[in-house]
ZAPAFI-611219 format. One record per atom (N, C-alpha, C, O): y, z, x. Coordinates in steps of 0.2 Angstrom, whole numbers, plus 5000, padded with zeros to 4 digits. Layout:
% residues N
YZX;...
END
This chain:
% residues 540
462651484448;462951534449;463351514457;462951504461;464051504460;464051484467;464051554472;463951604470;464151554477;464051604481;464551654480;464451714480;465051624479;465751674479;465751714474;466051764474;465351694467;465251704460;464751754461;464951804458;464251744463;463651794467;463851874470;463651924468;464451844474;464451924478;465351944472;465751994473;465551904468;466051934465;465752004458;465952054456;465051954457;464652024452;464252054454;463952074449;464052074461;463852114464;463852194464;463452234464;464552204464;465052274462;464652314455;464652374453;464452264451;464452264446;463852284443;463852324438;463152254446;462752264445;462252334446;462352374450;461652354441;461152394442;460852404449;460852344451;460552434452;459752414457;459552364457;459552314460;459052414448;458752354444;459052284444;458652244447;459652274442;459952184443;460052174447;460152114446;460152194453;460152184458;459552154463;459652114468;458852194460;458152184464;458152124459;457752084462;458252104455;458052054449;458451974451;458251914450;459151994454;459251944456;459051914462;459151854464;458551964467;458651954473;457951924472;457851884476;457351914467;456951904467;457251804465;457151754469;457551814460;458051784460;458051704464;457751644463;458451724468;458751694473;458251664479;458351614482;457651704479;457051684483;456951624478;457151564478;456451644474;456251574471;456551524473;456451484477;457351534468;457551464468;457651424478;457751374480;457651454479;457851434487;456851414490;456751354493;456551454489;455851404490;455851334486;455551284488;456151344479;456051254476;456551224477;456851184474;456851244483;457551194484;457251174494;457051214499;457251084494;457151054499;457551104506;457251124510;458051114505;458751134508;459051184505;459151194499;459251224510;459951264509;460351264513;460151264519;461151274511;461451254515;461651314519;461851364514;461751344525;461951374530;462451434527;463051414525;462451484526;463151544525;463851514531;463751494536;464351524527;464851504534;465251434532;465551434527;465351384534;465751344535;465551274531;465951224529;464751284530;464351234527;464151254521;464151204517;464151284519;464051314513;464751294509;464751244505;465151314511;465851314508;465851244508;465951234502;465751194512;465951114510;465251114507;465151054506;464851144506;464351114501;464651124493;464651084488;464851184494;465151224488;465651184485;465651184479;466151134489;466951144488;466751094484;466251054483;467551094479;467551054473;468151004474;468450994469;468250984481;468750934482;468350884480;467750874480;468850814478;468350754476;468150724482;467650684482;468750744489;468650704495;468550754499;468950804498;468150754505;468050814508;467850834517;467350854519;468150824520;468350824527;467650884530;467450934526;467450874535;467150914537;466850924545;466450874547;466950964549;466650944556;467050974560;467251034559;467350934564;467850944569;467450984575;467751034574;467051004578;466951014583;466050984583;465950954577;465650974587;464850954590;464351024587;464451074590;464151014584;463551044581;463651094576;463451154576;464051064571;464251114565;464051094558;464251094552;463351074561;462951044554;463150984551;462950974545;463550934554;463750904548;463150844545;463150824540;462750834551;462150784546;461850804542;461650774537;461750874543;461250934540;461650924534;461450884529;462150944534;462550954526;462550894520;462350884514;462650844524;462750754521;461750754519;461650744513;461350754522;460550784520;460550844513;460350834507;460750894516;460650914509;461050914502;460950934496;461550884506;461750844495;461650804492;461850784487;461150774497;460750694496;460150724495;459850674493;459850764495;459150794493;459050824486;458550814482;459750874486;459750934481;460350914475;460250914469;460950884478;461450874473;461650814468;461750834462;461650764469;461450704470;461150654467;460650634471;461150624462;460650574459;460750494462;460250454464;461350474463;461250394470;461750414474;462350424472;461650414480;462050424486;461950354493;461450324494;462650334495;462750304500;463050334504;463550354504;462450314510;462750354516;462950284522;462750234524;463550324524;463750244531;463750274536;463650344537;463750234542;463750224549;464350164551;464450124547;464750174557;464950114558;464150044560;464149984560;463950084561;463250024564;462650054557;462450114555;462549994556;461950014553;461150054555;460750084552;461350034562;460750054567;460750144567;460250184566;461650154568;461550234568;461350274561;461450334559;461050234559;460950274551;460250304551;460150354548;459650274557;459250314560;458950384561;458350414561;459750424564;459450494564;459550544559;459350594559;459950504553;459950534546;459150544544;458750594543;459150474545;458450454541;458050524543;458050564539;457850524548;457250564551;457650614550;457150644547;458350664549;458150744548;457950724537;457650764534;458150684536;457850674527;456950674527;456550694523;456950654532;456050644533;455750704534;455150714532;456150764538;455950834539;456250834536;456250774536;456650864529;456550894524;456150884519;455850934516;456050814517;455450804513;454850824514;454450844509;454650814521;454050804525;453750724524;453150714527;454050694521;453750634520;454150554521;454750544522;453850514521;454450434519;454450424514;454750384511;453950454513;453550384504;454250344500;454750384501;454350294497;454950264496;455250244498;455550194495;455350244504;455850244513;455850164512;455250144513;456250114510;456150034511;456850024517;457550024516;456350014525;456950024528;457149914530;457449894535;456949894527;457249814525;457749814524;458149804528;457649844516;458349864510;458449924512;458449944506;458449974515;458950004518;459350064513;459850094512;458450064509;458550104501;457750164500;457250144501;457950224499;457650254498;457450284493;457750334493;456850274487;456850324481;456450374483;455850374485;457050434481;456650494481;456550544476;456750534470;456150614479;455950654472;456450644469;457050624471;455950664460;456750684456;457150624454;457750634453;456750554454;457250504454;457850494456;458250464452;458050514463;458650504468;458450444469;457950414468;458850424472;459350344476;459550374482;459950414481;459450354485;459550344494;459950284496;459550234495;460550264497;460550184501;461050214509;461450264511;460750154511;460950184519;461350104524;461050054526;461950114525;462450034524;462850064533;462950114536;462849994534;463450014540;463949974538;463749924534;464849964543;465149934541;465449914548;465949934552;465049864549;465049844557;465449804558;465749804563;465649744554;466149704554;466549684547;466249684542;467049664548;467549654543;467349624538;466849584541;467349604530;467149604526;466449624524;466149584521;465949694527;465149714526;465449754521;465049754516;466249794520;466249824514;466349794509;466649824505;466149734507;466349704500;465549694498;465349664493;465049714502;464349714499;464149764495;463649774492;464849814496;464649884490;465049874486;464949914481;465549824484;466049824476;465549824472;464949804472;465949854465;465549894458;464749914463;464249924459;464549924468;463949994467;464150034467;464750034470;463850094461;464450154460;463650224464;463050224465;464050244465;463450304470;464050384465;464650374464;463750414464;464050484463;464450514469;464950544469;463850514476;464150534483;464050504489;463650494493;464750474488;464850444497;464850474503;465250524504;464450454508;464250504514;464850434520;464850374521;465250504522;465650414529;465350464532;465450514529;464950484537;464650504543;464950464549;464950404550;465350524554;465750504560;466350454559;466450414563;466650474552;467050434550;467650404556;467750344557;467750454559;468350424564;468250334569;468750304572;467650324568;467550274571;467350194566;467150144567;467550224561;467550184555;468550124555;469050144559;468650084552;468950064549;469150074544;468750084539;469850094544;470150134535;470150104531;470150134526;470150034532;470149984526;469549974521;469449974515;469149974527;468449974523;468350054520;468050064515;468550094523;468250154520;468750174510;468650194505;469050154514;469450164509;469250094503;469550114498;469050054502;468750014498;468150024496;467950004491;467750054500;467050074497;466950144495;466450174494;467550164494;467650254491;467850214484;467850264481;467950164481;468150144478;467650134470;467750134464;467150134473;466550154467;466050204468;465450194470;466550274468;466450324468;466450374461;466850424460;465950354457;465850354451;465250354449;464850334453;464950374443;464250414438;464250384432;464750374430;463750374429;463850374421;463150424418;462750424413;463150454421;462550504422;463050564418;463650564419;462650614414;463450654409;463250714415;462750704417;463550754417;463450834422;463750804428;464350824430;463250754431;463350734437;464150724441;464450664439;464450754446;464850774450;464850704456;464450674459;465450704455;465450654463;465950654466;466450674463;465850644472;466150654477;466150624485;465650584486;466650644489;466450594495;466650664499;467050714500;466050634502;466350684509;466150624517;465750574518;466650664522;466750614528;466650704534;466750764533;466350664538;466050694545;466250674550;466050614552;466750714556;466950674560;466950754567;466850814565;466950724572;467150774579;467950744579;468150714574;468350774584;469050754586;468950694587;468350684589;469450624585;469350544589;469450574594;469550634596;469350484597;469450524606;469450444607;469050424612;469850394603;470050334605;470650324599;470450344594;471450294597;471650284594;471650264590;472050274586;471050214589;470750174582;470550244578;470750244572;470350294580;470250354575;470950404573;470950464570;471550374574;471650414574;472150454565;472650494563;471650404563;472150374554;471850454551;472250494548;470850454552;470650514550;471150574550;471150604545;471650614554;472050644556;472650634549;472950664545;472650574550;473550584542;473050574536;473550564532;472650564534;472350584529;471950634526;471750644521;472050694534;471850764532;472450784537;472250804542;472950774536;473850784538;473850854540;473850884545;473850894529;474150954528;473451004532;473451064530;472850974536;472651024541;472550994546;472151034549;472650944549;472650944556;473050944557;473150994561;473750894555;474250884559;474750914561;475150924556;475050934565;475450994565;476050984565;476451034566;476450884563;476750884564;476850884556;477450884554;476150874550;476350854542;476750924541;476750974545;477150924533;477650964532;477051024529;477151084529;476451004526;476151044521;475551084525;475151124523;475851084534;474951094538;475651184539;476251194537;475151204542;474351234544;474351244533;474751274530;473651184532;473351194525;472651274527;472251254531;472651324525;472051344524;471151304525;471051254521;471051304527;470251264527;470151284520;470351344518;469851244514;469751254509;470051234503;469751214498;470651244505;470951254498;471051154497;470751114501;471351144493;471251074490;472151064488;472551094484;472251014492;472750954491;472550924487;471950904487;473150894482;473150824480;473550784481;474150794482;473250704483;473650654485;473450584481;472950564479;474050544480;473750484476;474250434482;474750434485;473750374480;474150324483;475150274479;475150224476;475450294481;475750254476;476350224481;476450244487;476850194478;477450124481;477950164487;478350214485;477850134494;478350154498;478850144497;479250164501;479050104491;479750074491;479950024495;480449994494;479550004500;479549924503;479149894500;479249844503;478649884496;478049844494;477349854497;476749834496;477649884499;476549924499;476649994496;477050014491;475950034500;475850094496;475550154503;475450154509;475550194498;475350244505;475450304502;475950314498;474950374504;474750444502;475250454500;475650434504;475450474495;475950534493;475650614492;475150624489;475950674495;475350734494;475950774490;476450804491;475450764482;475950784477;476250854478;476650864473;476350894480;476550974482;476650964489;476451004492;477050914491;477350914497;478050944495;478250964500;478450964489;478951014487;478651104488;479051144488;478251114489;477951184489;477551204484;477151244485;477751184477;477651184469;476551204470;476151164474;476351244468;475651224469;475451194461;475551224456;475251144464;475051074458;474351094456;474151144459;474051064450;473551074446;472951004447;472450994444;473450964451;473050884452;473150844442;472850794440;473750884439;473550844433;474050794432;474650784434;473550744427;473950664428;474450644425;474550664419;474850604429;475750574428;475650504426;475050474424;476450464428;476550424427;477250434433;477550484435;477350354434;478050344438;478550334432;478350314427;479150364433;479650334430;480150334432;480450394432;480550274436;481150244442;480650274447;480850314452;480250264447;479950294456;479950374453;480450354449;479750424451;479650474452;479150504447;479150474442;478850564449;478250564448;478250644442;478450694443;478050604434;478250634430;477650664424;477250624421;477550744424;476850774422;477050764415;476650754411;477850774414;477650784405;477950734401;478550734400;477450684398;477350634395;476750634391;476250674390;477150564386;476750574379;476150494381;476250434382;475750524380;475050474385;475050394380;475050344384;475250384370;475150374369;475750294371;475650234369;476150334374;476850284376;476850244383;477350214385;475950244387;475850214394;475050204389;474750234384;474850114395;474350134396;473750154401;473750184407;473250154396;472850194403;472950184408;473050234411;473150124414;473150114419;473750124421;473750134427;474350134419;474950154421;474950264422;475250304426;474350284417;474150374419;473950384426;473450364426;474150414432;473950414437;473350494438;473650554435;472850494440;472550554441;472750564449;472650504451;472850584451;472950624460;472050654462;471750684457;471650644466;471150664469;471250704474;471750694478;470950774474;471050834478;470550804486;470050774486;470750824488;470450824499;470550914498;470750954494;470150944504;470150984509;469650974516;469050944517;470051004519;469650984527;469051074529;469051134526;468751064531;468251104534;467951124537;467351134537;468551154543;468051154550;467351184552;467051214548;467051164557;466451184559;466351184565;466751134567;465751234570;465851234577;465151244578;464851274573;464751234584;464151274587;464051334584;463551354581;464651364585;464551444583;464251474576;464051534574;464351394573;464351414565;463451414563;463251444558;463051364569;462551344566;462051374570;461851344575;461651444567;461451464573;460651444577;460451464582;460251394573;459851354578;460251294582;459851244585;460551294582;460851254591;461251314594;461451294599;461551374594;461651454597;460751464600;460651464606;460451454595;459751494598;459251444604;458951464609;459451374601;459551314608;459751314613;459451284618;460251334615;460651314620;460951274622;461051264628;461351244617;461851194615;462351194617;462651154620;462751274615;463351284620;463251284624;463451224627;462851304629;462951294635;462851214636;463351214641;462751164635;463051114636;463651064632;463751004634;463951104628;464651074627;464951114631;465451094632;464751174635;465251194639;465451174647;465851194650;464651124646;464951084653;465151024654;465050994660;465451004648;465650914649;466450944650;466650994649;466850884652;467150884657;467950874650;467950844645;468550914654;468950904648;469250844647;469150814652;469550794643;469950834637;469050864632;469050914629;468250794633;467950814629;467650904628;467250924623;467850924634;467350994633;467851024626;467451034621;468351024626;468951044618;468751014615;468551054610;468750954613;468650924608;467950924606;467850884602;467450954607;466650974604;466551034603;466351054597;466751074610;466651134608;467251154602;467051164596;467751154603;468551194599;468551154596;468651184590;468451064595;468751064587;469451034589;469751024583;469751014595;470551004596;470650944595;470450894597;471150954590;471150864587;471750854592;471950794591;472050884595;472650874599;472650874606;473150884610;471750874608;471650874612;471550794617;471250744614;471850774622;471350684623;471250614621;470950564623;471850634614;471650574610;471950494615;472550484615;471550454619;471750424624;471950364621;471650354616;472350314624;472450244619;471950204626;471850224632;471550144621;471350124625;471550084631;472150074630;471250054638;471850054643;472250004644;472749994647;471849964641;471849884639;472449864634;472649804633;472849934630;473049934624;474049914627;474249954631;474349864625;474749824623;475449874626;475949874630;475149934618;476049954619;475750034619;475350054614;475850074623;475550124622;475750174616;476350184615;475350214613;475450234607;476350284608;476850284605;476150324613;476650374614;477450334613;477850354609;477450274616;478250234615;478250214609;478750244605;477950194607;478250194600;478350274595;478850284593;477950314596;478050374593;478650394593;478850414588;479050394601;479650414605;480150374600;480550394595;480050294602;480550244596;480550254589;481050244586;480050284586;480250324578;480550364578;481150354575;480350444583;480850484579;481350474583;481850484579;481450444588;482450424587;482950394579;483550394579;482550374576;482750314572;483150354567;482850404566;483650334563;483850394558;484150334553;484050274555;484350344547;484650294545;485250304544;485550354542;485550224544;486150224546;486550184540;486250144537;487050194539;487550154531;488250174535;488550224535;488550094538;488150074539;487850034542;488050024548;487549984541;486849994546;486949954552;486449964556;487749904555;487949864558;488149794559;488149764554;488249764563;487849694562;487149654561;486749694561;486849604560;486149614560;486149544565;486549494563;485849534569;485549504575;485149484576;485049464581;484649484570;483849444571;483549464564;483649524562;483149424559;482749444555;481949414556;481849354554;481449454558;480849424559;480649404550;480949434546;480049354550;479649374544;478749344547;478649304551;478449374544;477849374547;477649334537;478049364533;477249294535;477249254528;476249294530;475849304534;476349324522;475549314522;474949284521;474949244517;474449304524;474049234524;473249234519;472749204520;473549284514;472849304509;473349364507;473849394509;472749364502;472549424496;472949494496;473349524492;472349504505;472349574506;473049574511;473249634513;473449524513;473949544517;474449524515;474549484511;475049574518;475749564517;476249524520;476149514526;476749494515;477749454518;477849514520;477549564517;478149514526;478649574529;479449534533;479649494537;479649584530;480449554533;480449624539;480249684538;480949574544;481049664548;481849634551;482049584554;482149684547;483049654552;483149694556;483149754555;483349684561;483549694570;484549714568;484949664566;484649744568;485449784567;485549774578;485149764582;486149784579;486649814584;487049834582;487449814578;487049904583;487549964578;487849984585;487549974590;488550034584;488850044589;488650084596;488950084602;488150124593;487650174597;487050154597;486750194600;486750114595;486050094595;485950024595;485549994591;486249994600;485849884602;485549854599;485649804596;485149914600;484149874594;484149934590;484049994591;484149924585;483849954578;483649924574;484049884571;483149934572;482649894569;482749934561;482349984561;483049924553;482949954549;482349964546;481849954549;482349994541;481649984537;481449914535;481949874535;480949904534;480449864534;480349844526;480149894522;480349764524;480349754516;479349724517;479249694521;479049744513;478549724513;478249704506;478249744502;477949664505;477649614496;477149574499;477149524502;476549634495;476049614494;475849534495;476349504493;475549504496;475349404496;475749394488;476149364485;475149434486;474849414481;475849384473;475849354468;476349424478;477049414475;477349354479;477849314477;477049354483;477249294487;476749214489;476549194494;476749184482;476249134481;476349074485;475949044488;477349064485;477349014486;477849004492;478049064493;478248934497;478448964499;479348954496;479848944499;479248954490;479948974486;480349034485;480849064484;479549044485;479649174483;479949174489;480549184490;479349154497;479649174501;480349174504;480549224507;480649114502;481049104505;481649134500;482249124501;481449154496;482049194487;481949234494;481949194498;481749284497;481749364499;481949354504;482549384504;481949314510;482149284515;483149314515;483549344518;483149254510;483949244509;484349324507;484849354509;483749334502;484149394500;484249454506;484649494506;483749454509;483749484517;484349484521;484749524523;484349414523;484849394529;485549404531;485949364529;485849444534;486649484536;486849444541;486449444546;487449404541;487749394545;487349324550;487149314556;487349304547;487249234549;486849254556;487049234561;486249294555;485949304560;485149254560;484849234555;485049234566;484349194568;483949224564;484149284562;483549204562;482949204555;482449154559;482349094560;481949244561;481449194569;480549184563;480349234560;480349134561;479949134555;479149104560;479249064564;478449154557;477849114561;477649074557;477549084551;477548994560;477748934556;476748944555;476348914551;476648964558;475748924558;475348944550;475548984546;475048924550;474848894542;475348904535;475548854532;475348954534;475648964527;476448974530;476848954526;476549004536;477248984536;477848924537;478448934538;477548864536;477948814536;478248784531;478748744531;477748824523;478048804518;478748834515;479148804513;478748914516;479548944519;480048924525;480648924524;479748894530;480148874534;480548784531;481048764533;480148764528;480148694528;481048704520;481548674521;481048764515;481248774510;481748794514;482148754514;481948864518;482248884523;482948824525;483548824524;482548774528;482748704531;483148704529;483648714532;483148674523;483248624515;484048654515;484548624516;484048734513;484548774510;485048784516;485648824515;484848744523;485248774528;485248814530;485848824533;484848874529;484548964534;484748934540;484848874541;484848984547;484848954552;484048994555;483849044558;483648954551;482848964553;482748944560;483048904563;482248994562;481748954568;481048954568;480649004568;480948894568;480048904568;479648944573;480048944578;479248974573;478949024579;478349004579;477849044577;478148944584;477148944583;476848964589;476848934595;476549024588;476649084596;475949044598;475849064604;475549004594;474848994601;475348924603;475048874605;476048924604;476148874610;476448894619;476748944620;476448854622;476548864628;476848894631;477148844633;477248964634;477549014636;477948974645;477648954649;478448994643;478948984648;479249014654;479548994659;478849104652;479349134653;478649204658;478149234658;479249194662;478649264665;478849344663;479349354660;478349394666;478549474663;479149504667;479349464671;479449574667;479949584669;479649594679;480149594683;479349594680;479149584688;479249514691;479249524697;479349454688;479249394688;478749354690;478849294691;478049384691;477549384696;477049364691;476549334693;477149394684;476549384681;476649324673;477149334669;476249274673;476349214665;476149244659;475949304658;476149204655;475849214649;475349174645;475649154640;474949154645;474049114642;474549084634;474349034632;475249114631;475349064626;476049114624;476149164627;476449094620;476949094616;476849184613;477349224614;476149204609;476049264608;476049314613;476349364615;475749284615;475549344625;476149374624;476349434622;476549324625;477349324628;477849384624;478249434627;477749354614;478249394612;478249464610;478649504608;477149474612;477049554612;477249604619;477449664619;477349564623;477149584630;478149584630;478349624635;478449574628;479349584626;479549634624;479949674625;479149634617;479049714615;478949784618;479149844617;478249744623;478249814627;478649844631;478749904631;479049794635;479649804639;480149834633;480149894634;480349814629;480949844626;480749934624;481149984624;479849924623;479850014622;479850054629;479950114629;479850014633;479650074639;480150104641;480650084643;479850144641;480550214644;480850224650;481350254652;480550174653;480850164659;481650114659;482150124663;481450064653;481950044653;482550054649;483050024648;482350094647;483050144646;483450084639;484050084639;483150064635;483550014629;483850094625;484450094624;483350134623;483750164616;483150134609;483350164604;482850094607;482550074603;482550114597;482450174599;482550094591;482450124584;481950084583;481750024585;481550134578;480950074574;480950154568;480950214569;480950114561;480850174556;480250184557;479750154559;480250244554;479750314555;479150264551;478850314548;478750224550;478450194543;477550204550;477450174555;477050244546;476650264550;476350184550;476250154555;476150154544;475650094547;475950044551;475550014554;476550024553;476849994560;476650034566;476749994571;476450104567;476450134572;475750104574;475550084580;475350094569;474750074568;474550004571;474149994575;475049974568;475049894569;475049874576;474649834579;475749914580;476049894586;475549944589;475549934596;475150004587;474850004596;474049974592;473550014593;473849914589;473249874588;472949834594;472449844597;473649794597;473449734601;472949744608;473049794610;472649714611;472249734618;472549684621;472749634617;472549674629;472649624631;472249634639;472049684642;472049574641;471649544647;472249524652;472849514650;472049514658;472349474663;471949454667;471549484670;471949344666;471449344671;471849304678;472149254675;471949304683;472149304688;472849334689;472949384691;473449294685;474349314686;474249294678;474749314675;473849274675;474149274666;473849314662;473249324662;474349354656;474249394654;473849354647;474149294645;473449374643;473149334638;473049414633;472649444634;473649424626;473549434622;473249444617;473749454613;472549454613;472449454608;472549394601;473049374601;472149384598;472449354590;472549374586;472049374583;472849394582;472449394575;471949424573;471649474573;471849334572;471149384570;470549414575;470049434573;470749394582;470249454585;470449534582;470049584582;471249534581;471249614578;470949654573;470849714573;470949594567;470949594561;469849644560;469649684556;469549574568;468849574569;468749654572;468249684571;469249684575;469349754577;469349804575;469049854577;469849804569;470349854563;470049854557;469949894552;469749804557;469949784550;470649754542;470749744536;471049754549;471849754545;472149684550;471949664555;472649654546;473049614547;473849644550;474249674546;474049644556;474649674559;475449634555;475849604559;475549634548;475749614545;476649634549;477149604551;476549704549;477249724550;477649734554;478249744554;476949724562;477249744568;477249674572;477549674577;476849614567;476949534569;477949524569;478449514572;477949554561;478749544560;479249544565;479649494567;479149624568;479649684570;479649614578;480149594580;478949594580;478649554584;479349514585;479749514590;479349484579;479749394578;480649434580;481049414585;480749484575;481349524577;481549544583;482149564585;481049544586;481449594593;481749494597;482249494602;481349434595;481749414601;482349374599;482649364593;482549354604;483449374606;483649284606;483649244610;483949274601;484149194599;485049194598;485349224594;485049144603;486149174600;486249144593;485749134591;486749134589;486949154584;487249104583;487849104586;487149044578;487448984577;488148984581;488348944585;488449034578;489349014579;489249014587;489648974589;488949054594;489049074598;488649004601;488748994607;488248964599;488048904601;488348844600;488348794604;488648854593;489348804591;489948814599;490148764602;490148884600;490748894603;490448864613;490848854618;489848874611;489648844619;489548804621;489748794627;489148754617;489048654614;489648634614;489948614619;490048634609;490648604605;490548564602;490948524601;489948574598;489748544591;489948574586;490148624587;490048524580;490248564573;489748604571;489748664571;489148544570;488448574567;487848584572;487748544576;487548654571;486948634575;486448674572;486248724576;486248654566;485748694563;485148654564;484648674561;485048594567;484748554569;484248594575;483648604576;484748614581;484648644587;484048714585;484148774583;483548684587;482948724587;482548744595;482248714598;482848814594;482548824606;482148834605;482048894608;481548824601;480848844605;480448764603;479848764602;480948704601;480648664601;480148604604;479648574601;480348604612;479848604618;479448664623;479248664629;479448704617;478948744618;478148724618;477748774620;
END
């Protein structure tokens, strides 16, 4: 019985039955190596969600909750930290609970626990580390301090949360404090109904289940979709997509098993040091109170709106992108297309992205919704060229990254006499920044800095960006450094290594931001009949 079931039964028990219940509970607690604390920890322990977020403040017993689930509730567990070495604290806590390290192999990061349980320990230090766990089933996956991890890696590892043991439940536990850097903001989106004040389902009470599924976003990609966004209480029932609509009333015989989608439930349960009597008696509260702001509010109160700071070397501040996205509104007609940025997929996980930029009567810098196509759907240059031609309007310059796989669609577009300009971002830059004092390491650095200056509120460009959360993350991903008077923005490979994803959407927008005269304008200025072979970047 759960604690709630016991409490519900108490009014109906005789004194003798209550005494018997007390003895049973005492005997049960004596047999268990670990028992949850009353309050939030117990609520999280008994939560029925597929994915439970727990914590929000320091001292709430996050590690202890994970250790309790591993040692009492689950048969095959995986505990993950950003770095494998960080799991040592978890090992120490499990040792305290069990009183022994028998069965622990530190070299393999595996522990054969009593009652035929298995605990494995992992780190996601580098991109690609998640693939070590491909196909490895665990009925419990714990991501401890998940705000320190890359979102794509976490989602990948969660894909094998399963069991073949009859009656064994599966679950994912994410423990975390409020993120202190922009890289951890994705967790706030992941638990938006509980943590994001701008989310349509905020505020959702702690422990309440909400259902979400990864569905097409209409632009060739996919995103989390909250299925009760219309306010109706849904039960998480399976559904199918028919013409892009979620349909619950369907005949299973009319659809393949792959077409029937079962949403996953999530919940978030906050906990503070005041919920942990052990830490309260140790004086840990005074330690948290002595921290400087905003760390004090984050760790003491679990304030997710306090002090999330950008990296000081982040190229584009997050607030600038958010402001441009807040200004965006869907326009019809869209105005005159001035540029089309194209970033071609470099692998199966990457996306081919098209970013159209328009000039509208009340917005000279209007970026329309992105076209995002999985790399698997654009296997060759002809496919990419076809998508580009379909999205192209008003003889706008097409700016296409020609490094690597971009060369083939560039050739196809040239053969079709399209106004395409091949952009090699590794080439030399001949431009200075707005101050006229700083130079750029290469064209990539220049283009990203141009985007920064367009978004800078002091320049009052009125730029509008589509409110795409993935675009926000990617535009805020790159870092820069200054060597003498030269600005160097990190390359794509460096970004992938740090955040675990390729900035395909942002790269397309940065290319679309390039200001190249249209063919007609060049013809009038040069007096030439044909300028299709004119490439303003050829000498860079």
